[in-house]
GULUM-257853 format. One record per residue: x, y, z of N, C-alpha, C, CB in turn; residue in one letter. Coordinates in steps of 0.02 Angstrom, whole numbers, plus 50000, padded with zeros to 5 digits. Glycine has a CB too. Example, Ala and Ser with C-alpha at 12.3 -4.5 7.8 and 13.67 -1.06 7.14 Angstrom:
<nodes>
506604971650390506154977550390506604983550390505654977650452A506424988850354506844994750357506455000250394507044997050286S
</nodes>
This chain:
<nodes>
413854816536844413754812236789413244814536771413744805436797M413184815036685413044817936650412194813136612413744819236614N411574815436611411104813536563411194811836514410774816636550C410654806936502410734804036421410174805436399410854796136406R410244813336359409624814436340409834817536253409214820236401W409424820436213409344819636162409354828436155408764814636145N409724834136141409624839536153409474840836097410014842836181P409364837336045408954841436001407934841035999409304838835926K407934838336062407094837236067407054842336099406724830736102A406454847236087406114850536114406364852136207405484847036094S406034843336255406164844836304406484839336306405754846936344T406714840336361406884833136398406584829036441407324833536430K405564831836445405054827736451405064825936392404464829936474Q404994826636336404914823936265405154817036260405284828136213D405834818236267406334813336263406274807036307406934816536277Y406374809936360406054802036407405364798536424406184802736474Y404614803836376404134802436336404294796636297403974807736300R404584797336238404874792936195405334786236227405294797536152K405554786836246406084781036308405534778736329406664784136384K404924778936344404284773836399404374777636444404374764936428G404834782936472404624783036549404174786336563405034785036593Y403564784836626402884788036655403174795636654402604784936745P402734801736666402904808436654402974807736730402384814136613L402584806736786402814807436850403424803236875402284806236890Q404044800836831404684799036866405304803536820404794789536865S404794808836799405284813736754406054817336797404714821036728F405364821436874405964822536897406424817036932405864827336936S406374811836906407074806736950407274804536901406954799937008M407184806336816407544806936761408044806636788407464811736720A408534810836802409024813336813409424815636848409014814936800C409004811536929409154811236987409494805637023408684812437009S409754805237076409844802437115409574799637170410094804237120K408974805337184408594805337225408094798737259408334809737202E408554798437321407894792337358407604795137404408124785137396L406794792937392406194798437425406134794737500405274798637374R406074796937537405874792337610405354796037646406554791337668V404904794037716404874797337751405184800537810404584796037752P404984807437817405334808237841405494805137943405254814237813K404994803737959404814799238007405284793537999404084797238001E405404790937944405804783737959406674786737957405594776437881W406974791537924407444793937920408024796937937407344794737909S407514800837989407714810238043408034807738083407074815838091K408214800638118408554801238159409434796438165408044800338204Y409234795038082409794789438065410514794638082409734785937965H410524800438062411004803538038411344804738105410824809237994H411164804638179411354806038233411644802538256411044807338264D411634792038215412134787538224412464787338176411974781938239L412684790338150413144788238109413974788138142413054792838048V413984793538169414684793938226414474792838306415094802638223N413664791438320413814787638369414354783338407413534785338359E414524785238483415044781438493414934773638527415464785638533A415264771238526414754762838514414874761438611415384753238435I414074759738612413984758538693414294750438718413054759038712N414324751438745414644746038822414274741838832414704748938899P413444744238834413014738638839412904733838786412454740838853E412844738738738412624734338698412974731138633412124736938684L413874732138660414014728138596414984728538639413744733638492F415154722638633416164725438626416414720538583416784724738711S416874725738544417304721138503417884718538522417464723538452E418064716838585418434712038610418184705438603418544713338671E417384704138653416874697538638416964695438559415964699838654E416834701638525416404698538460417144696538417415754705638410L417684697238422418304695238426418454688338427418534697738473V418454688138503418264679438534417924676838518418074677638590N417164677738506416714672638448416904670938393416144674838425L417054676138350417404673338278417984670338293417584679038222A418304670238328418754662238329418864657338350419134661538332I418074657438402418074652238466417574648538410417734655038563A417154651838357416774646338302417204645538242415984649038273L417924648038227418144646538206418384645938129418014644438233G417754655338144417914657438061418374661038038417444660838030L418904661038113419624664338130420144659238147419574669438195S420864661038124421234656738186421814660938213421574649038159D421314667638214421924673338257421234679538256422964676638193N421634685238262421064690738305420974696038248421424695238389E421604696338177421884701338137421314701838080422654699438110V421034694038071420394696238008419854696138034420264691737943K419594694438095418794700038110418824705738116418394699538170P419624709138175419414714338169419734719338101419504716438233R419924714038048419854720937984419204721637955420354719837913K418724715237974417944715037954417704719138018417534706437946Y418034720538057417484726538079417524731638061417414728138137F418084735238058418214740238037418094742937965418714740438053H417924738137928417654737137865416964739337872417714730037840S416424735337878415804733337888415544735837959415774726037879C415874739738004415514744538077414984740538077415264753938073R415044733938118414224729838124413864734338182414274719838157P414454738138240413734741438270413664744838242413584744038329Y413474752038199413374755538178412724752838097414054758238181H413034748538099412674742438045411734741138080413304732338055M411914738338138411574733938170411014742938199412164727538238N411164746638207411014755338246410444756338205411704763138235R411034755338136410224758838088409814753638061410394763938008Y409634748938086409344744538084408524746038128409844739638107V408954747138204408614746938267408834752538287408714741438314Y408344757038291408554763838289408374767538377408054767738217V407704763238375407644765338489407784755538492406234769938550F408164756238554408054749138585407964751838653408694743138576I407494747838694407054747438759407684746938794406444741038770P407624749938851407974750938889407694744438961407944759138895D408074739238918407984733438963408404728038938407254731038969D408584724738980409354718139012409274714038908408894707539129L408424710338901408394708438865408504710738791408044706738883M408084715838778408114718738724409184721138698407484725938744S409484723038766410114727338755410664721038730410394731938836K410144713238747410714707838738410444704838679410844702138802R409734703938638409514701838591409844707338538408784700638599I409954714838546410304720238502411034714538475410564729038562F411194714038549412204712438543411944705638488412864708738653R411654702438506411754694138442411684698038403411194686238430W411174700938363411064704938291411694708538273410444710838294F411984710138292412654717538312412874709538282412984723338420A413124705238330413824702738302413824695838256414324701238369Y413014696538231413084692138149413084696238112412554687038120L413274703638127413234706738061413994704338057412994715738052C414514705738078415084703638058415204696838054415494706138092L414994691938092415324684538087414804683037994414994677238185T414194683137998414054680237936414124684637885413444677537933I414614691337856415114690137827415794687837824415104692837815F415874687537869416334681937866416284673337817416334680737940M415704672137852415154665637841415294666837772414234665937869N414894671937744414914673437680415594672337609414774679737693D416154672937654416804674737601416734668237629417564680937603D416954663937675417264656037671416454652837622417444651137782L415904651937624415724648137577415634650437494415164646137604M415864655137505415834659637397416424653337391416334673137368E416824652137423417354646737411417254637737400417754647837473A416584636437420416484629837473416114627637373415724630637584F416444620837382416074617437310415374616537337416414609037278S415154614537279414254611437269414524605237323413874607737159E414824601637344414844597437388414744597737473415354595537371S415124605237466415164605037537414664610337557415904606237566E414454613837502413674616137531413174612037539413344620637494M413084607137502412934600937527413004601037585413244596137505R413494598337613413634599037673413354600737722413934601237676Q413274608737715413204614837773412604614237795413274622537751V411964611937725411474613137730411574604937791411004614637655C411564601037763411294592837804411564593137878411714584437764S412124598737863412514596637950411844602137996413764601537965A411644610437942411454609938003410784607138017411524615738028F410424607437950409714603337958409744598138030409584597837878E410194591838027410354589638083410724588738140410344587438077M410834597638167411084601338223410594603038251411484606638214M410054605438206409344609638219408934604638244408964613338152D408894598138233408424592838227408354592238297408624586238188N409064591238329409414588638373409284595638426410214586238346E409484600138419409324606938456408444605938471409544614738397I408184604238431407424603738451407254599338495406994602538400C407424594638468407374589838564407554589938621407574584738578E408034597638621408124599538692407824604338739408644600938695Q407314609138678407184615938710406704612438774406724622438651F406704616538788407074625138802407494626038819406914629538840P408074619338822408914620138842409114621238787409354614238874K409564626838765410114623938706410774621638727410294629438654F411104620438693411904617938699412084623438678412244611638658P412774623538734413204627438732413864626138652413454626538811T414254631238636414524629938578414994627338584414604634138543L415274622038627415744616638663415564610138611415514615038759V414604610638638414334604138653414114601238587413764604338706Q413944609638533413964609738463414474608138427413844614738443M414914607338431415694608038402415844601138408416294613338448K415674598338485415864590638486415334586638454415974587838561Q414714586938467414104582938436414404584638360413194586238457S414654587938333414604590038249415324585438221414714600938230L415724584538274416494579238253416334574238259417174579138292K416074571038313415554565638322415234560538270415024568838345H414914565938239414344564438175414914564438115413614571738161K415634565438130415964565338058415884570838007415734559538023K415644577738037415524582638000416054583437968415314587738028V416224586337932416754588237888417074595037924416464589437808N417654595437944417814599237998418024607437959418464594938043E418174606937886418234613437818417354616137858418234609037690K417014614137890416194619437845415884619237926415404613337754I416164613637990415944616738054415684623038054416424617138098I416424629038049416394634138103415684636538062417164640438114P415414637737989415114641537960414164636238002415454641937860N413964632138024413664628138051413574630838113413904622538045V414264629238143414144635138211413974641438238414474636038234L414084643338143413994652538187413344653738171414524660438151N413044649938140412014652138125411734650638192411424645838055L411594642138208411794639638254411754642038316412234638538241L412454645638335412394647138390412164655438404412994644938416E411924659338336411674663738346410874664238364411884666438302F410534658438319409804658338349409624654638406409364655938304T410264650238434410234645738510410324652738572411104638438517N410804657538534411044663538574410224667638606411594669538511S409924669138523409074673638566408644669938571408614679938527V408674662238567408234659838623408334659338699408114654238609G408974659538701409014659338782408894664938810409644657438811K409194670738782408924678738807408044677438776409494687538752V407794674938766407164677238782406904671938825406734678638722L407034665538815407084661338892407134663138986407704658038881I407784665838955408114669639030407764677139064408994672239009E407674677739004407784686139023406754689239001408694691238940E406604685738963405974687138939405334686238967405934684538892G404804689339000404074685039043403684683338961403354692339117N403944678438951403574674138874403104667138880404254670938821F402654665538877402514658238875403114653538812401574657738849L402994648138854403784645238804403594643638734404194637038836Q403054641638737402694641538668402954647538625401864642138677E402744651938637402754659538631403414658438569402954664838719D403924656438628404584659738622404744653638561405144660238704V404714649238570404784641838519404494644638463404344633838543R403784645138438403514649338392404214654238348402934654138439N404314659238376404864662938375405254661938351405074664138410Y405754657038396406294653738390406334651038310406294648438446W405934649538306405654641538261405684647138178404414636938295R405404652038179405354655638121406024657038117404874661438119R406314659938173406924666038152407424658738127407354672838240L407454652038140407674648038109407684646238039407524644938134V407064644338040406864643837957407154650337918405934643737944M406954655137926407634660237883408314659637895407604667837897V408444656737944409314653837938409484649637885409564649237999V408704646037894408854638037834408794640237766408164630737839G408454645737773408124647537679408904652137662407044655137668L409364654037715409834658037680410114655337667410124662137694Y410544647637705411094642537685410584641037611411284634637753V409744639037616409974633537530410164641437501409034627237464E409874647537504410044651237441410824653637441409554657637434G411164651637484412174651437473411954643637431412954650437583A411754637337454411704630537440411734632437345410884626337483K411044635637336410914635637251411244638137195410434638437238S411704643237257412154650237207412434644837198412654658237234E412854639537230413394634637230413214629737152413364629637314S412724628937176412574623037117412364623537065412214618937127I411974629137065411554633336995412024637936952410904639137025Q412514636937013413084645536960412854650036932413534644636892G412854658036923412764663536920412254662536847413444667836923V411834667436846411234664636793410854669736787410764658436813T410654674736751410144680536719409574676636722410274683536638T409184670436723408864668636658408504662636712409454666136576T408904661836787408594657336833407874659636856409044656436892M407514654236869406734654936885406904656236964406164647036864D407594655537001407484655337065407864664437088407904647137099E408274666737034408494673037030408534676837117407934676636974Y407784681137111407554682637144407534681737241407224681437108L407384673637223407174670037304407944669337313406614660837311W408594666037265409144665537288409374673037306409544661637242R409354679037290409814683837276409454687737365409704688637180R408694686037382408604688937453408384683537504408054694737453V408554678737487408804673137546409464672437563408654666337529M409904672837514410744673237519410934676337567411104676437467S410584684337527410544691137552410554691737641409844694237519G410094688137686409904686437746409714694237775410504681937786A409524698137724409264703837781408454701937805409284712637743I408354700137805407654696837823407714697037888407484689337798I408404691237908408454690537968408434698838041409124686437957L408714701637992408714707138057408264709438062409104712338063W407604709538022407084712638031406554707538086406824714437956M406764704038102406464698938178406564700738237406744692138190Y407134704938239407274710338319406704713538347407764717538307G406384716238285406014722438282405504719238324405794725738207H405004712538316404624709038347404834710938436404734701338316E405334708538440405554707838531405254714538539406554707138563V405784720138502405974727438545405444730838542406554732238517M404884728238485404064732938492403714728638562403374731538397S403904723738575403544718938634402954717638600403384722438714E402934713638542402694713338481402724703238492403264718438411M403044701038512403284693538537402574689538571403974694538606L402104684638500401764682238548401134685238537402054683338611G401174690438513400434694938529400354695438441400534704938587K400714692338400400394694538320399854685738319401314695538230L399394689238289398654684338266399374681438185397464691938232D398924674638149399214674738087399014678538017399224668938076G398774683238027398664689037985399214693437957398284692938020S399124695438050399644699638046400414698138043399554703038093Q400684690438061401324687338031401374689737941401244677638042I400924687237934400754685337849400874691537832399934682437821S400494697237847400884704837836401444706437828400854708537875F401674705537907402614709437924403104704337876402994708138036I402984698437880403264692937798403254698437756402624685337756H402644700537724402594703237672403294711237663401734704737673E403004713037723403574719037755404104717337751403574721037824L404544710037766405034709537757405364708237696405104706837791Y404734703837669405214702437607405314709637549404824695337562G404944715537549404894721637539405694723837535404444724837594L405804725437616406394726837643407074721937626406234727137712T406914716537616407294712437551407554715937513406924708637508A407274715337481407214717537393407584723837396406324719137355I407294729437428407444738237425408184735337448406904745237492F408194733237495409084732837525409454728437462409194727137620C409214722337425409564719837373409714725237319409194714037347L409154728937292409414733637250409784738637275408974736037217I409874742337328410514746037360411114744137345410564745837427V410974739737375411754733437406412054734037309411344719637449N411564732737256411634732837197411934739737146411034730937185D411324745137178411774751137147412204751337166411664757037149I412434751337239413254754337280413874750237244413324751837383Y413434742037223414174734937214414164735437141413984724337245S414114741637108413854739437033414674738937020413264746036976H414934747037020415534747536979416004740436974415964753637010E416004743637078416554734537056416484727837050417004732437098K415604726037052415364718937032415554718636960414534717437043E415424725236911415684725136857416014722836800415774726736863K416864721636855417404720136840417434714536847417794722736863I416954710036896416974702936898416484700136859416914700436962M416034702536825415654698936781415234693736803416034696536738G415104687036781414394686836780414834679636833413774686236691N415224683136888415394678136940414944680236986416124677936967R414584684737031414104689637031413504690337026414184692337003V412994690437050412104693437034412184699937039411424691337091M412064702636979411924709337009411314715636961412764712637016N410664714336982410314716436969410264723736924410144715437015T410804727636929410814732336864411354732036828410734739336876V411614727336843412204725136787411614720436743413064719436826R411264716536754410654714836735410414716536693410324715436763D410024719636678409534725336663409804725536596409564732836710K410324728636598410794731136505410744725436473411804733236500Y411244720236504411524711836503410964708136477411734708136583E410144711436505409534706736454409374711236408408744704036490N409664718936403409634723736323408984725536362409594719436221K408354726436433408104729436452408294735436460407964727336483E409124739736454409204746736458409624746136427409264750536511C410004752236396410314753836335411274754236369409884762736300S410984757336414411764758136458411544755136520412114766836474D412284756036537412244756536623411714760736678412894759536641D411924766436642411464772536687411064772736663411604779436697F410434770136632409934771436602409534763236659410064771736500E410144757236661409814753836711410074755036771409794747436701A410284757736796410254764736859409714767236870410614771336846F409444768636841408914773936839408134770836855408934777336763E408264764636835407664760636821407694756036896407724755736740K408334753236932408334751636984408244757737036408854748036987S408554760537018408384768137079407364768537089408774779337019L406994768937036406404768337015405884766337048406424765636976R406304756837071406074751937103406064752537189406444746537077I406734756137199406864755737252406404761337284407544755737260T406144767937251405684771437266405144769137285405594774437229N404834767337221404394763737223404084759237270404484761737190A404574755437300404534751037359404314753537422405114748437370I404674761337437404554764437480403824766637492404954768537476I403634770037462402984770737448402674767637469402804770737401K402564759937441402114754237408402134751337518402694747037313V402684751737544402644750137593402344754437660403154748337592M402514760237636402184768337663401494766137674402184775937599Y401154767137605400624764237622400554761637647400394762537604R400444754137661400204746237651400334747737746400844738337587K401064750837775400884750637816400604756237892401214747237811I400394763937812399874768837846399054762037834399814779237782E399084758537808398244756037794398334750837855397984751637698N398714748537879398814742537940398704745437988399484738837953A398824751538004398794754638061397964757738087399324760138050K397554759338019397084759838029396664754238029396984763538003Q396654748838005396574743238007396514741638114397244739937953G397064743838139397114741938192397204747738254397574737638183N396784751038239396934756438287397254758238348396544757838299P396984752438383396964752438460397814749438446396234746438511D397884745838452398574742038446399434746238429398394736838379S399314749138502400024753938504400644751338472400264755438579T400714744238515401614738538507401394737038443401844729238569E400884736938384400924732238334401114741138281400024725638320F400994746838293400974751338261401574755938293400294753638258H402044752438326402674751838323403204748238303402754752238355K402724742938289403174736538245403224738538179402814728738242L402754742938168402674744738085403254748238067402014749638064L403054754938107403504762738131404534757938104403314765438276D404484754438168405164749638152405384748238106405214744438168N404954744938077405234742138009405324745537956404904737637986I404914752837958405194754737915405604758437910404944755837891G405764762137971406664764837999407034760537983406894765938080K406974753638003407424748137999407524747037908407044740838043G407024748837877407234747337788407784754337767406304748037721T407484759037800407874766137797408674762837821407474773237863I408674760137870409244760337888409834755337837409164758437960G409494749137822409854748837750410064750737696409754747137730T409984755737702410304762437646410754763037680409924770137629F410804765437734411144770937790411934764337786410494772237902F411794757737804412334754437787412674755537752412294750537775F412484753037680412804755537632413054762437600412564753537604H412964767237626412944775137601413524778037640412164779737620D413744773837714414084776137755414794770337783413554778137805K414574765337737415194760037749415704760537714415054753537740C416264761637736416864760937696416884757237636417314758437731T416654751037654416564744037582416124747037543416174735137601R415894750437523415704755237455415914762737451414904755637448Y416384764637482416754769837453417014773137408416974769937461N417214767937347417284770037282416804771737218417594766137266E415854769637269415624770537227415424776437173415374768537247T415054776437119414994781537102414254784137088415394781537058K414034778737108413154780737124412804781337178412734776737102W413294784637208412624787737290412224789137294412574792237330R411844786237303411184790037324411084796337368410834785637355L410654797737343410444806637403409964802337418410134817037367T409744805437486409124803537544408884810937538409384800537638L408324808937522407604814237514407214814137575407024811737453V407084816837633406554816137665406034818937663406634816237705E405504815637645404794818037601404474819137677404284811037535V404334828437697403874830637742403104829337730404004837237746D402794831537762402094827437791401574829537756401874828637869E401494836437710401464837537649401244831137589402104840437641M401864830137576402064826337531401494819137552402964825537537E401974816837640401574810237635400914810037631401674806437683L400484816837646399894816537640399464813937567399774822337660E399794815337499399874814837439400014807837422400334819137421E400454804937458400354797037469399864795037466400504794237519W399654794137553399034793137580398504792737536398904797737622R398604797437502397834798937490397684795637391397704810137504K398364795237365398314793737301398474784837318398894798737249S398034780937242398134773937250399144770737231397474770537186K399244775537230399854775337204400004766937147400354776337279V399564766137109399594765337046400324762937016399364771337021V400664766836999401104765936959401614762237002401294772036925E401804764437067402084760137118402134752737136401854762137159E401534755537146401314743037135401454740637083400404738737130F401284744937004401424742136940402124738736964401444747936873D402494746736973403254742636953403784739737016403754748636909T403334740237072403674732737093403184726237083403904732837179V402764725737069402524718737044403124716736977401564719537011Q402924720836924403374720536866404114720136876403254725936828H404424721536916404844719236930404954711236987405034724936944F404554711737007404664702437039404274698136989404244700237134L403984699036927403674694636899404214693336843402954696736881Q404494699336823405304698636778405744692636801405874706136793D405814695736885406364691836861406254685536932407244697336854V405684684236959405754675936981404994675336981406204673537068S404644668236941404054666636950403974666137020403904661036915P404464662937069404344662537106404064666337187404644660337090K404054672837155404044678637169403174680037186404424682537110A402814675637134402254675737111401674676937189402194668537064K401814672937249401504674437305401544680737319401704671037352R402074684537324402254690637350401664696737323403044692037323M402194693237249401574696737188401024698337186401404694137144D400604693737212399854695337210399824697437273399334689637193E400114699837353399954700637400400024711237392400434695137452A400494712237340400824720837352400204723237341401504724837294I399674723837319399114728537292398534725637347398894727237198K398574719937429397944722437451397894726237494397584718837467R
</nodes>
């Protein structure tokens, strides 16, 4: 792809200076480089062609689960999704290191199964009316209240299905409600059965997980009710929540041995990181989906397309460059915040492990898009550049003011609801 610059200008730097690009980003101006810490990405390459570990995943079990949930009435549809999104590998990119214990393996399995069923869930809900999406939210909340009263016991899938039918819930939406509750219930069951945790710690973690699932449903409902618009105040909130990527970050708390050990300020901090991960994944998704979604027009939201349609950029390639600049800024901001948090907690090896795993999981969302057959047709495939220790030392020493400002401006531009995260960026 040729860069757009004026050949009459004395240098490309002059051209990009006149266009308003910072000089520091000139090296990125004609590049598709995604620059990440080497320690965050160096293990993912070996996972691309890793054989499925039967202790962590079963295609047959997943297909049967999709049918039992009612997401499909035969095995053809879930197998088609399986080959398209590669749920085992998608999950492995997020969880690079899995502790060798039954609890962690079972947790991994449920997050991996969700990688497929949530795609099926999304595709079904895209065709729902406003009324049906409201029913999904109501049924989810109603069943969640019922399950809360039973904790630490969790109902079976059959019991939940019977309860929903008894409550006269629209049968069309039952599979979507069951899918989400079966996931959160199953994670809770694993922690109760296999973990050595205080019951209250499990409950607190489980409730936070359910809260994020609830926000995912609310985000999907908001899209169906409001329609697609580039001027909505809730734009970013809707995209991040309905994308559900924050859910996958939660597994790191268990696999890093930090469940029940995080204090209030640490929980607040890792949720800032989870939010940045979600925004990073959102923009990478939009870069890789841009060509396909451009044809669909305003029926889908895409931050790359929105930038030039809102006249922020002169063409889609300039919008691509601006989007890439944001993803690189997010990585740099996350790296600096993680390193500072380590210095502030020098004796907590588990907390350090959690922070590093969040970094690795964030890069894993790039690998999913880059290696997934769903995105084979994209012409804007990013090039991963692994930053070595010498450059990382510069990252640590610099105040990365430009990167902080880039992320803050993005948040301010697309969503007033992002104000709280915006205020936290420079902490």
